[in-house]
TIZA-165341 format. One record per residue: residue in three letters; x, y, z of N, C-alpha, C in turn; residue number from 1. Coordinates in pm, 1 decimal. Example, Ala and Ser with C-alpha at 12.3 -4.5 7.8 and 13.67 -1.06 7.14 Angstrom:
<atoms>
+-----+----------+----------+----------+----------+----------+----------+----------+----------+----------+-----+
:  aa :   n_east :  n_north :     n_up :  ca_east : ca_north :    ca_up :   c_east :  c_north :     c_up :   i :
+-----+----------+----------+----------+----------+----------+----------+----------+----------+----------+-----+
: ALA :   1319.0 :   -569.0 :    780.0 :   1230.0 :   -450.0 :    780.0 :   1320.0 :   -330.0 :    780.0 :   1 :
: SER :   1285.0 :   -225.0 :    708.0 :   1367.0 :   -106.0 :    714.0 :   1290.0 :      3.0 :    787.0 :   2 :
+-----+----------+----------+----------+----------+----------+----------+----------+----------+----------+-----+
</atoms>
This chain:
<atoms>
+-----+----------+----------+----------+----------+----------+----------+----------+----------+----------+-----+
:  aa :   n_east :  n_north :     n_up :  ca_east : ca_north :    ca_up :   c_east :  c_north :     c_up :   i :
+-----+----------+----------+----------+----------+----------+----------+----------+----------+----------+-----+
: UNK :   -271.1 :  -9064.1 :  -2348.9 :   -154.3 :  -9102.4 :  -2350.3 :   -152.2 :  -9253.0 :  -2430.4 :   1 :
: UNK :    -90.3 :  -9270.4 :  -2548.7 :    -70.1 :  -9418.7 :  -2611.7 :    -48.5 :  -9528.7 :  -2510.6 :   2 :
: UNK :   -119.9 :  -9622.7 :  -2521.2 :    -91.1 :  -9746.1 :  -2460.2 :   -144.3 :  -9872.5 :  -2503.3 :   3 :
: UNK :    -90.6 : -10003.7 :  -2474.0 :   -139.7 : -10138.5 :  -2517.4 :   -102.4 : -10240.9 :  -2410.9 :   4 :
: UNK :   -180.7 : -10341.8 :  -2426.9 :   -153.8 : -10441.0 :  -2311.3 :    -57.4 : -10556.7 :  -2365.9 :   5 :
: UNK :     14.4 : -10617.9 :  -2300.3 :    100.0 : -10745.4 :  -2367.1 :     28.8 : -10860.7 :  -2289.5 :   6 :
: UNK :     -5.3 : -10953.1 :  -2388.7 :    -75.3 : -11063.3 :  -2324.4 :    -16.5 : -11194.2 :  -2387.9 :   7 :
: UNK :    -47.1 : -11321.2 :  -2318.7 :     13.7 : -11454.0 :  -2375.9 :   -128.5 : -11533.8 :  -2385.9 :   8 :
: UNK :   -167.7 : -11535.7 :  -2519.5 :   -316.2 : -11574.8 :  -2550.5 :   -290.1 : -11712.7 :  -2648.3 :   9 :
: UNK :   -361.3 : -11807.9 :  -2640.0 :   -351.4 : -11926.5 :  -2727.0 :   -490.6 : -11922.6 :  -2790.7 :  10 :
: UNK :   -492.4 : -11922.9 :  -2932.4 :   -610.3 : -11901.8 :  -3004.0 :   -667.4 : -12054.2 :  -3034.9 :  11 :
: UNK :   -738.2 : -12098.6 :  -2961.4 :   -798.3 : -12250.1 :  -2949.5 :   -832.8 : -12285.3 :  -3090.5 :  12 :
: UNK :   -914.9 : -12212.9 :  -3134.7 :   -975.0 : -12251.2 :  -3242.0 :   -865.5 : -12281.9 :  -3359.6 :  13 :
: UNK :   -771.3 : -12181.7 :  -3381.8 :   -650.8 : -12186.5 :  -3478.9 :   -578.1 : -12317.9 :  -3463.4 :  14 :
: UNK :   -554.5 : -12337.2 :  -3308.9 :   -476.5 : -12447.1 :  -3273.3 :   -559.9 : -12594.6 :  -3325.7 :  15 :
: UNK :   -687.1 : -12590.1 :  -3301.0 :   -772.2 : -12701.7 :  -3343.4 :   -757.3 : -12718.5 :  -3474.6 :  16 :
: UNK :   -764.5 : -12617.5 :  -3572.1 :   -744.6 : -12608.6 :  -3711.6 :   -626.8 : -12659.3 :  -3741.1 :  17 :
: UNK :   -502.0 : -12632.4 :  -3683.5 :   -343.6 : -12685.4 :  -3710.4 :   -366.6 : -12827.9 :  -3674.4 :  18 :
: UNK :   -397.0 : -12888.9 :  -3572.8 :   -398.7 : -13019.7 :  -3560.9 :   -495.1 : -13097.1 :  -3636.1 :  19 :
: UNK :   -601.8 : -13046.5 :  -3682.6 :   -693.6 : -13124.2 :  -3762.5 :   -618.9 : -13145.7 :  -3918.1 :  20 :
: UNK :   -560.6 : -13032.5 :  -3958.9 :   -479.3 : -13019.9 :  -4070.4 :   -378.3 : -13126.5 :  -4073.3 :  21 :
: UNK :   -307.5 : -13119.0 :  -3954.2 :   -195.8 : -13231.1 :  -3940.7 :   -232.9 : -13391.5 :  -3949.9 :  22 :
: UNK :   -346.2 : -13411.0 :  -3882.8 :   -398.4 : -13539.3 :  -3904.3 :   -442.9 : -13573.3 :  -4041.6 :  23 :
: UNK :   -506.0 : -13472.4 :  -4121.7 :   -544.7 : -13499.0 :  -4268.1 :   -394.1 : -13541.3 :  -4349.0 :  24 :
: UNK :   -309.9 : -13438.3 :  -4326.3 :   -175.0 : -13461.1 :  -4385.5 :   -113.9 : -13596.8 :  -4354.8 :  25 :
: UNK :   -111.8 : -13638.6 :  -4236.5 :    -40.8 : -13763.7 :  -4198.0 :   -131.0 : -13872.6 :  -4243.7 :  26 :
: UNK :   -234.5 : -13873.0 :  -4255.2 :   -327.4 : -13980.1 :  -4305.6 :   -328.1 : -14002.9 :  -4456.8 :  27 :
: UNK :   -279.1 : -13901.5 :  -4518.8 :   -248.5 : -13906.6 :  -4677.6 :   -124.4 : -13922.6 :  -4734.5 :  28 :
: UNK :    -34.2 : -13925.0 :  -4641.2 :     90.3 : -13924.6 :  -4667.7 :    150.8 : -14089.1 :  -4691.3 :  29 :
: UNK :    228.9 : -14116.3 :  -4798.8 :    275.2 : -14257.4 :  -4834.8 :    349.4 : -14320.9 :  -4696.5 :  30 :
: UNK :    457.4 : -14235.2 :  -4650.2 :    529.1 : -14308.5 :  -4525.3 :    460.7 : -14324.5 :  -4411.1 :  31 :
: UNK :    331.7 : -14281.9 :  -4392.4 :    260.5 : -14311.8 :  -4274.0 :    126.2 : -14432.0 :  -4324.0 :  32 :
: UNK :    143.5 : -14466.3 :  -4431.7 :     26.6 : -14579.0 :  -4464.7 :     53.6 : -14701.2 :  -4382.4 :  33 :
: UNK :    -72.9 : -14731.5 :  -4320.9 :    -85.9 : -14810.0 :  -4207.8 :    -30.8 : -14799.5 :  -4066.5 :  34 :
: UNK :     -2.6 : -14647.9 :  -4055.4 :     49.9 : -14609.6 :  -3920.5 :    -37.9 : -14572.7 :  -3849.5 :  35 :
: UNK :    -40.2 : -14580.6 :  -3702.5 :   -133.9 : -14498.6 :  -3633.7 :    -91.7 : -14388.1 :  -3555.5 :  36 :
: UNK :     14.3 : -14321.4 :  -3644.8 :     41.4 : -14200.8 :  -3601.2 :    -57.4 : -14082.8 :  -3579.5 :  37 :
: UNK :    -36.3 : -14008.0 :  -3465.8 :   -178.4 : -13905.5 :  -3459.6 :   -114.1 : -13783.6 :  -3346.6 :  38 :
: UNK :   -189.9 : -13699.5 :  -3367.0 :   -163.8 : -13573.0 :  -3280.6 :   -296.3 : -13527.2 :  -3223.8 :  39 :
: UNK :   -285.3 : -13513.1 :  -3075.9 :   -421.2 : -13502.1 :  -3020.9 :   -399.1 : -13384.8 :  -2923.2 :  40 :
: UNK :   -492.3 : -13299.0 :  -2921.7 :   -504.6 : -13178.4 :  -2828.8 :   -606.3 : -13224.5 :  -2701.5 :  41 :
: UNK :   -514.5 : -13204.9 :  -2587.0 :   -586.8 : -13209.1 :  -2454.1 :   -603.2 : -13073.3 :  -2407.3 :  42 :
: UNK :   -724.5 : -13034.5 :  -2431.3 :   -766.2 : -12883.0 :  -2378.0 :   -768.6 : -12859.1 :  -2225.3 :  43 :
: UNK :   -804.6 : -12960.2 :  -2123.5 :   -799.4 : -12941.5 :  -1995.8 :   -676.1 : -12917.1 :  -1960.0 :  44 :
: UNK :   -577.0 : -12988.9 :  -2008.4 :   -427.9 : -12993.1 :  -1964.3 :   -351.1 : -12897.2 :  -2027.5 :  45 :
: UNK :   -403.7 : -12847.8 :  -2152.1 :   -356.3 : -12765.1 :  -2230.0 :   -213.7 : -12797.3 :  -2311.9 :  46 :
: UNK :   -207.2 : -12931.8 :  -2361.5 :   -108.7 : -12988.5 :  -2404.8 :   -161.2 : -13070.8 :  -2540.5 :  47 :
: UNK :    -68.0 : -13095.5 :  -2625.5 :    -71.5 : -13159.5 :  -2745.9 :     13.6 : -13302.1 :  -2735.9 :  48 :
: UNK :    -52.8 : -13419.2 :  -2740.3 :     12.7 : -13552.7 :  -2725.4 :     38.5 : -13598.8 :  -2857.5 :  49 :
: UNK :    154.6 : -13638.6 :  -2929.0 :    176.4 : -13706.8 :  -3038.2 :    224.8 : -13837.6 :  -3016.3 :  50 :
: UNK :    160.1 : -13934.3 :  -3082.1 :    180.6 : -14081.3 :  -3064.3 :    214.0 : -14151.8 :  -3211.3 :  51 :
: UNK :    304.9 : -14239.9 :  -3223.5 :    358.4 : -14325.6 :  -3340.9 :    426.1 : -14422.9 :  -3290.9 :  52 :
: UNK :    448.0 : -14491.9 :  -3410.1 :    532.9 : -14659.9 :  -3371.1 :    660.6 : -14629.6 :  -3348.0 :  53 :
: UNK :    744.7 : -14519.3 :  -3397.2 :    885.5 : -14514.8 :  -3373.2 :    900.8 : -14359.1 :  -3359.8 :  54 :
: UNK :   1051.0 : -14335.0 :  -3336.8 :   1075.9 : -14182.4 :  -3301.5 :   1090.5 : -14108.3 :  -3442.9 :  55 :
: UNK :   1122.3 : -14146.7 :  -3533.1 :   1108.1 : -14077.0 :  -3667.7 :    960.5 : -14039.1 :  -3693.4 :  56 :
: UNK :    884.3 : -14119.0 :  -3676.7 :    748.0 : -14079.4 :  -3720.4 :    680.4 : -13990.2 :  -3623.9 :  57 :
: UNK :    740.5 : -13994.2 :  -3486.4 :    699.4 : -13872.6 :  -3393.6 :    756.7 : -13760.9 :  -3445.2 :  58 :
: UNK :    871.7 : -13752.9 :  -3460.1 :    943.4 : -13608.3 :  -3513.3 :    892.2 : -13563.3 :  -3628.0 :  59 :
: UNK :    846.8 : -13651.8 :  -3728.6 :    789.4 : -13593.8 :  -3862.6 :    636.5 : -13547.9 :  -3841.4 :  60 :
: UNK :    569.9 : -13620.3 :  -3749.0 :    432.8 : -13554.0 :  -3710.2 :    452.5 : -13394.4 :  -3628.0 :  61 :
: UNK :    544.5 : -13400.3 :  -3573.5 :    611.0 : -13271.7 :  -3495.8 :    633.9 : -13178.7 :  -3580.6 :  62 :
: UNK :    715.4 : -13194.6 :  -3698.5 :    729.0 : -13084.0 :  -3804.6 :    620.4 : -13068.5 :  -3866.4 :  63 :
: UNK :    554.8 : -13149.6 :  -3907.5 :    409.4 : -13110.5 :  -3983.3 :    323.5 : -13026.5 :  -3894.2 :  64 :
: UNK :    300.5 : -13055.6 :  -3774.7 :    243.0 : -12983.1 :  -3681.7 :    303.3 : -12831.9 :  -3650.7 :  65 :
: UNK :    433.0 : -12825.7 :  -3629.1 :    469.9 : -12690.3 :  -3647.7 :    437.5 : -12601.2 :  -3756.5 :  66 :
: UNK :    473.8 : -12672.4 :  -3889.6 :    443.5 : -12621.6 :  -3992.7 :    324.7 : -12536.9 :  -3998.2 :  67 :
: UNK :    214.2 : -12630.6 :  -3947.4 :     80.0 : -12588.5 :  -3978.4 :     24.2 : -12471.9 :  -3848.1 :  68 :
: UNK :     83.2 : -12515.5 :  -3760.6 :     78.2 : -12392.8 :  -3658.0 :    125.0 : -12238.6 :  -3716.0 :  69 :
: UNK :    266.7 : -12248.9 :  -3774.9 :    293.5 : -12138.4 :  -3821.6 :    216.8 : -12061.6 :  -3919.0 :  70 :
: UNK :    148.1 : -12142.1 :  -4007.5 :     83.3 : -12103.4 :  -4128.0 :    -45.0 : -12042.0 :  -4046.7 :  71 :
: UNK :    -95.3 : -12071.8 :  -3946.1 :   -229.2 : -12040.3 :  -3873.8 :   -189.9 : -11913.4 :  -3796.9 :  72 :
: UNK :    -61.1 : -11884.3 :  -3781.3 :    -20.9 : -11779.4 :  -3683.7 :    -15.2 : -11794.6 :  -3548.6 :  73 :
: UNK :      8.5 : -11903.1 :  -3501.6 :     35.3 : -11955.6 :  -3354.5 :    202.7 : -11966.6 :  -3348.7 :  74 :
: UNK :    251.9 : -11902.5 :  -3249.0 :    382.9 : -11906.3 :  -3225.5 :    418.9 : -12026.2 :  -3153.1 :  75 :
: UNK :    553.6 : -12033.8 :  -3185.8 :    620.9 : -12159.4 :  -3136.8 :    710.0 : -12161.7 :  -3016.4 :  76 :
: UNK :    705.5 : -12027.3 :  -2982.1 :    794.9 : -11972.2 :  -2879.7 :    738.0 : -12044.4 :  -2721.5 :  77 :
: UNK :    610.5 : -12069.0 :  -2722.4 :    554.6 : -12103.2 :  -2598.4 :    524.9 : -12230.8 :  -2584.6 :  78 :
: UNK :    610.5 : -12321.4 :  -2668.4 :    588.8 : -12488.2 :  -2649.1 :    698.9 : -12547.3 :  -2597.6 :  79 :
: UNK :    633.5 : -12630.0 :  -2486.3 :    794.3 : -12693.6 :  -2410.9 :    751.5 : -12857.5 :  -2446.8 :  80 :
: UNK :    842.4 : -12881.8 :  -2508.1 :    852.6 : -13037.3 :  -2575.5 :    917.6 : -13147.5 :  -2480.9 :  81 :
: UNK :    834.8 : -13239.5 :  -2441.3 :    916.3 : -13345.4 :  -2355.9 :   1007.2 : -13453.8 :  -2456.6 :  82 :
: UNK :   1062.8 : -13538.5 :  -2369.6 :   1151.9 : -13627.0 :  -2468.5 :   1048.4 : -13729.0 :  -2514.0 :  83 :
: UNK :   1099.9 : -13811.0 :  -2604.8 :   1015.0 : -13913.5 :  -2685.1 :   1036.1 : -14044.7 :  -2571.7 :  84 :
: UNK :    913.3 : -14077.4 :  -2529.4 :    911.5 : -14217.9 :  -2438.6 :    812.7 : -14324.1 :  -2486.5 :  85 :
: UNK :    850.6 : -14421.8 :  -2436.4 :    779.2 : -14551.0 :  -2492.5 :    630.0 : -14550.3 :  -2388.9 :  86 :
: UNK :    526.1 : -14580.2 :  -2475.5 :    393.1 : -14583.2 :  -2380.5 :    351.0 : -14739.3 :  -2385.7 :  87 :
: UNK :    392.0 : -14842.4 :  -2429.3 :    376.5 : -14965.1 :  -2434.6 :    294.2 : -15008.0 :  -2569.9 :  88 :
: UNK :    290.9 : -15114.0 :  -2598.3 :    212.5 : -15176.9 :  -2714.8 :    306.5 : -15117.0 :  -2821.6 :  89 :
: UNK :    430.0 : -15099.0 :  -2837.1 :    538.9 : -15066.7 :  -2923.0 :    498.4 : -14954.8 :  -2991.9 :  90 :
: UNK :    431.9 : -14835.1 :  -2913.1 :    420.4 : -14689.2 :  -2946.3 :    526.4 : -14595.2 :  -2861.0 :  91 :
: UNK :    531.8 : -14493.1 :  -2923.6 :    627.0 : -14365.9 :  -2872.7 :    513.4 : -14267.5 :  -2867.3 :  92 :
: UNK :    571.4 : -14159.4 :  -2766.2 :    486.7 : -14052.8 :  -2759.2 :    575.0 : -13931.6 :  -2713.0 :  93 :
: UNK :    527.9 : -13834.7 :  -2757.5 :    587.8 : -13684.5 :  -2702.9 :    452.6 : -13595.5 :  -2656.8 :  94 :
: UNK :    477.9 : -13549.7 :  -2540.2 :    383.1 : -13433.0 :  -2488.6 :    433.2 : -13298.4 :  -2541.6 :  95 :
: UNK :    355.3 : -13192.8 :  -2572.4 :    394.6 : -13087.0 :  -2573.6 :    323.4 : -12997.2 :  -2499.9 :  96 :
: UNK :    374.4 : -12896.2 :  -2386.8 :    277.7 : -12835.2 :  -2316.8 :    296.5 : -12685.2 :  -2376.2 :  97 :
: UNK :    157.4 : -12638.2 :  -2386.8 :    157.9 : -12482.0 :  -2437.6 :    131.2 : -12384.6 :  -2326.9 :  98 :
: UNK :    182.5 : -12292.1 :  -2339.0 :    161.8 : -12168.6 :  -2240.3 :     84.4 : -12074.7 :  -2278.3 :  99 :
: UNK :     -6.9 : -12039.8 :  -2200.7 :   -126.8 : -11914.9 :  -2214.2 :   -139.4 : -11845.2 :  -2134.3 : 100 :
: UNK :    -17.6 : -11775.8 :  -2067.7 :    -44.6 : -11692.9 :  -1938.1 :    118.7 : -11669.2 :  -1932.7 : 101 :
: UNK :    160.8 : -11572.5 :  -1843.9 :    269.2 : -11500.8 :  -1836.9 :    312.3 : -11554.9 :  -1700.7 : 102 :
: UNK :    384.9 : -11628.5 :  -1689.2 :    440.1 : -11681.1 :  -1542.7 :    558.0 : -11611.5 :  -1483.5 : 103 :
: UNK :    602.1 : -11616.5 :  -1373.2 :    664.4 : -11549.5 :  -1280.3 :    820.0 : -11536.2 :  -1351.5 : 104 :
: UNK :    877.9 : -11637.3 :  -1414.4 :    997.2 : -11645.8 :  -1482.1 :    989.4 : -11524.1 :  -1606.0 : 105 :
: UNK :    912.6 : -11570.5 :  -1692.9 :    875.2 : -11466.4 :  -1807.5 :    840.4 : -11313.1 :  -1764.1 : 106 :
: UNK :    764.3 : -11314.4 :  -1666.3 :    730.2 : -11188.2 :  -1587.6 :    870.0 : -11110.4 :  -1559.9 : 107 :
: UNK :    957.1 : -11175.5 :  -1498.7 :   1095.0 : -11107.1 :  -1474.4 :   1182.0 : -11074.1 :  -1612.6 : 108 :
: UNK :   1146.7 : -11192.2 :  -1703.7 :   1254.2 : -11158.3 :  -1821.1 :   1191.8 : -11017.3 :  -1906.6 : 109 :
: UNK :   1048.0 : -11025.7 :  -1894.8 :    972.3 : -10900.6 :  -1975.6 :   1031.0 : -10772.8 :  -1883.9 : 110 :
: UNK :   1031.7 : -10765.4 :  -1768.0 :   1082.2 : -10659.4 :  -1689.9 :   1204.7 : -10623.5 :  -1722.2 : 111 :
: UNK :   1310.3 : -10716.1 :  -1747.9 :   1433.1 : -10698.8 :  -1765.6 :   1458.3 : -10631.0 :  -1906.6 : 112 :
: UNK :   1401.7 : -10708.7 :  -2012.4 :   1418.9 : -10658.3 :  -2152.5 :   1351.9 : -10493.3 :  -2156.3 : 113 :
: UNK :   1229.7 : -10465.3 :  -2074.7 :   1211.2 : -10330.0 :  -2082.9 :   1314.4 : -10217.3 :  -2020.3 : 114 :
: UNK :   1353.9 : -10281.0 :  -1916.6 :   1444.1 : -10205.2 :  -1814.5 :   1568.1 : -10159.4 :  -1910.7 : 115 :
: UNK :   1609.3 : -10267.3 :  -1981.6 :   1740.0 : -10273.2 :  -2057.5 :   1733.3 : -10201.3 :  -2185.4 : 116 :
: UNK :   1620.5 : -10192.5 :  -2246.6 :   1591.0 : -10119.5 :  -2350.2 :   1600.3 :  -9965.2 :  -2324.7 : 117 :
: UNK :   1560.2 :  -9912.8 :  -2210.4 :   1584.3 :  -9761.3 :  -2192.7 :   1463.8 :  -9686.6 :  -2215.3 : 118 :
: UNK :   1324.5 :  -9779.0 :  -2214.7 :   1199.9 :  -9731.4 :  -2235.3 :   1164.3 :  -9621.5 :  -2142.6 : 119 :
: UNK :   1108.9 :  -9505.3 :  -2177.1 :   1056.7 :  -9404.2 :  -2114.6 :    925.4 :  -9394.2 :  -2115.9 : 120 :
: UNK :    849.4 :  -9489.0 :  -2007.9 :    717.1 :  -9481.2 :  -2000.6 :    714.1 :  -9546.3 :  -1875.0 : 121 :
: UNK :    569.2 :  -9576.4 :  -1886.9 :    509.6 :  -9667.3 :  -1766.0 :    491.1 :  -9813.9 :  -1811.8 : 122 :
: UNK :    551.5 :  -9896.6 :  -1714.1 :    505.2 : -10061.2 :  -1754.1 :    450.9 : -10113.0 :  -1627.8 : 123 :
: UNK :    356.2 : -10173.3 :  -1604.5 :    307.6 : -10255.0 :  -1503.5 :    238.5 : -10373.0 :  -1522.4 : 124 :
: UNK :    266.0 : -10476.6 :  -1436.6 :    193.9 : -10598.4 :  -1453.6 :     67.3 : -10609.7 :  -1368.5 : 125 :
: UNK :    -35.9 : -10653.1 :  -1432.7 :   -157.7 : -10654.1 :  -1367.2 :   -258.5 : -10759.0 :  -1450.3 : 126 :
: UNK :   -279.9 : -10852.5 :  -1368.6 :   -385.3 : -10962.0 :  -1389.0 :   -340.2 : -11026.0 :  -1534.7 : 127 :
: UNK :   -235.1 : -11109.7 :  -1538.5 :   -179.5 : -11183.4 :  -1638.6 :   -166.6 : -11096.9 :  -1770.8 : 128 :
: UNK :   -129.2 : -10982.6 :  -1746.2 :   -100.5 : -10892.9 :  -1857.9 :      0.0 : -10760.5 :  -1824.7 : 129 :
: UNK :     79.3 : -10722.0 :  -1926.3 :    148.3 : -10609.8 :  -1898.4 :     76.2 : -10484.1 :  -1979.8 : 130 :
: UNK :     65.3 : -10369.4 :  -1889.1 :     23.0 : -10243.7 :  -1955.5 :    145.3 : -10154.2 :  -1972.9 : 131 :
: UNK :    166.0 : -10117.4 :  -2088.1 :    269.1 : -10045.6 :  -2152.3 :    237.6 :  -9873.4 :  -2183.6 : 132 :
: UNK :    291.3 :  -9788.6 :  -2132.3 :    222.1 :  -9677.2 :  -2165.3 :    339.6 :  -9542.5 :  -2182.4 : 133 :
: UNK :    320.3 :  -9481.3 :  -2294.5 :    457.5 :  -9409.4 :  -2327.4 :    366.1 :  -9278.1 :  -2410.7 : 134 :
: UNK :    455.7 :  -9181.0 :  -2419.1 :    400.4 :  -9049.9 :  -2493.8 :    426.5 :  -9110.4 :  -2662.7 : 135 :
: UNK :    486.7 :  -9173.7 :  -2683.2 :    530.4 :  -9207.4 :  -2825.7 :    476.4 :  -9362.9 :  -2857.3 : 136 :
: UNK :    401.8 :  -9356.9 :  -2981.6 :    350.6 :  -9496.9 :  -3028.8 :    466.8 :  -9546.3 :  -3078.5 : 137 :
: UNK :    576.1 :  -9492.9 :  -3151.8 :    683.7 :  -9567.0 :  -3194.3 :    764.3 :  -9619.0 :  -3109.6 : 138 :
: UNK :    787.4 :  -9576.4 :  -2988.5 :    858.8 :  -9621.2 :  -2882.9 :    800.0 :  -9751.2 :  -2820.8 : 139 :
: UNK :    639.3 :  -9760.7 :  -2831.4 :    579.4 :  -9862.7 :  -2763.6 :    600.4 :  -9965.2 :  -2873.1 : 140 :
: UNK :    592.5 :  -9950.5 :  -2995.8 :    617.2 : -10063.0 :  -3112.7 :    755.3 : -10116.4 :  -3098.9 : 141 :
: UNK :    862.6 : -10038.4 :  -3078.1 :    995.4 : -10065.6 :  -3048.6 :   1012.2 : -10172.8 :  -2944.8 : 142 :
: UNK :    957.7 : -10112.2 :  -2837.9 :    966.6 : -10221.9 :  -2721.4 :    895.7 : -10370.2 :  -2737.4 : 143 :
: UNK :    775.3 : -10349.1 :  -2813.9 :    710.5 : -10487.7 :  -2849.3 :    801.0 : -10556.0 :  -2920.6 : 144 :
: UNK :    865.9 : -10502.6 :  -3038.3 :    943.2 : -10586.9 :  -3138.1 :   1069.5 : -10626.6 :  -3070.7 : 145 :
: UNK :   1121.8 : -10559.9 :  -2963.9 :   1229.5 : -10604.7 :  -2860.7 :   1186.8 : -10731.3 :  -2783.8 : 146 :
: UNK :   1068.3 : -10733.9 :  -2717.4 :   1002.0 : -10845.4 :  -2649.9 :    982.6 : -10969.4 :  -2728.5 : 147 :
: UNK :    925.9 : -10954.5 :  -2878.5 :    901.7 : -11037.7 :  -2938.0 :   1049.2 : -11121.6 :  -3006.4 : 148 :
: UNK :   1136.2 : -11047.2 :  -3035.2 :   1254.5 : -11105.1 :  -3062.4 :   1375.5 : -11140.7 :  -2944.6 : 149 :
: UNK :   1335.7 : -11111.6 :  -2834.9 :   1406.2 : -11152.4 :  -2711.5 :   1413.3 : -11314.3 :  -2683.6 : 150 :
: UNK :   1544.8 : -11364.5 :  -2657.3 :   1556.1 : -11501.1 :  -2655.6 :   1521.0 : -11539.4 :  -2486.1 : 151 :
: UNK :   1535.6 : -11436.4 :  -2411.1 :   1498.5 : -11439.7 :  -2266.2 :   1355.6 : -11474.0 :  -2254.7 : 152 :
: UNK :   1269.4 : -11402.4 :  -2340.9 :   1125.4 : -11420.5 :  -2301.6 :   1076.9 : -11560.2 :  -2395.9 : 153 :
: UNK :   1021.5 : -11642.3 :  -2298.2 :   1011.3 : -11799.3 :  -2369.2 :    855.6 : -11814.3 :  -2380.5 : 154 :
: UNK :    776.7 : -11703.6 :  -2414.8 :    626.8 : -11728.2 :  -2458.5 :    623.9 : -11651.3 :  -2560.2 : 155 :
: UNK :    486.3 : -11651.6 :  -2642.4 :    448.4 : -11578.0 :  -2740.4 :    384.4 : -11477.5 :  -2684.8 : 156 :
: UNK :    405.6 : -11330.2 :  -2733.7 :    327.6 : -11230.5 :  -2703.2 :    229.5 : -11158.9 :  -2788.1 : 157 :
: UNK :    136.6 : -11124.9 :  -2759.0 :     34.7 : -11069.9 :  -2849.5 :     18.3 : -10912.1 :  -2803.5 : 158 :
: UNK :    -21.0 : -10820.5 :  -2877.2 :    -32.0 : -10678.6 :  -2844.4 :   -202.2 : -10667.8 :  -2836.6 : 159 :
: UNK :   -278.1 : -10623.7 :  -2733.0 :   -401.2 : -10635.8 :  -2740.4 :   -421.6 : -10483.2 :  -2671.4 : 160 :
: UNK :   -558.0 : -10417.9 :  -2685.4 :   -610.6 : -10301.8 :  -2614.0 :   -533.2 : -10184.2 :  -2674.4 : 161 :
: UNK :   -503.5 : -10162.0 :  -2784.9 :   -405.4 : -10064.9 :  -2813.1 :   -476.1 :  -9922.9 :  -2844.1 : 162 :
: UNK :   -433.8 :  -9829.6 :  -2748.3 :   -515.5 :  -9707.2 :  -2747.8 :   -390.8 :  -9598.4 :  -2799.5 : 163 :
: UNK :   -471.2 :  -9504.8 :  -2880.1 :   -363.0 :  -9401.5 :  -2924.0 :   -390.6 :  -9264.7 :  -2848.1 : 164 :
+-----+----------+----------+----------+----------+----------+----------+----------+----------+----------+-----+
</atoms>
């Protein structure tokens, strides 16, 4: 019986590459000359911290980072951005929390989308992943597409361990 697992994983290497490319672009842009603007990934907290002299530069670095993340295939759905706040020494910062697992709220949202879709198969949650089984591969792919496009699911989902 065809099946696959739904997971929420963060490709750390691609994220590091996107942040490094953002740093390179920021250091070469004319509007950032003499600026101390930077994006830093804090791996233990699973957050990205953006620092700059003013709000417009923080927003510009954020846009560059988003563009680079999309180019690297990292979804933007699982990003929780904080408000821009002052850090002292005339600097502003924004913290972006990245989700890398399926929490309870998203678990409920996934279950609701699967039920509403009329999925004729088996869906079960086990160890931070959903296993979906059906007689038809087309039906599995339809449910996966619905989950990716759903506004209720606030994380970026990937398909893993596909069996035909």
